[in-house]
N, C-alpha and C positions, 0 to 999 in steps of 0.2 A: 172643488172641484169644475172641474169644466163642463164642455157640452162631453158628453157619455161617459164620466165619470174620471175624465182626462183631466190630470192639474193642466192651468194654463200652460206654465213653460214645458211640456209635452209640446201642445199645442203649436205656439210659436216655435221650438226647435226642432222637432225629428217629423219626420214625415212616418205615415205606416211601411213597415218593410216585408210584413208573411201575417197574415192570420188564418187559422183552420177554425171549422165551423165542423159542429157537431152538432145534429138535430134530434130533437129527441120524441118529440111531442106535437103535435097539429094544434094551432089554436081556428076556433070557430069565431065566423060573423057576432061581431056582439062582446066578445071575450077582450073584459081589460084584462092587460098585459103590462107588469114591472120588467125592468131595460136595471138592471146592479151592477155592480163593476171593480174593482178593486184592484191594486198592482201590487203583481206579486212578486219582482223580483227587475234586479237588473243585469243587464248580461255584458258585458263588455261597456261598451258608449251609448246601448239603450237599454230598451224598458219594456217590461213586460207585463199583460193588465191580464187578468182573469174576467168573461164576461159572465155574466147571463139575463139569459129572458125569463121569468117566468107568470104562469098560471097567476093574476093575483087572487083570482077565488078559490084555487087549491091551491095556493103553491106550489102546483107542480112544474117542472122543471122542463122547458119549450125545448130553448134553446141553448149550446155551450159554446162557446167562444174564448179563445187566446191570441189577442193582438201582438206583435213586436213594432216596436216604433226605434227608428237609426236620427 
């Protein structure tokens, strides 16, 4: 996987077309966070990825994102 969990072929051949963001909780100064991503589906000629930003200490979900690449 490339930066931010996207395979290199996506980064080189596609561009982001849409992003949905849902903020779930806040992070405070000094908190460690963890970013995870996984490929969710193919839509036509595009790819969809699901992303989460988690509090590394508690596991609490801070942000959920969905990106579409065409």
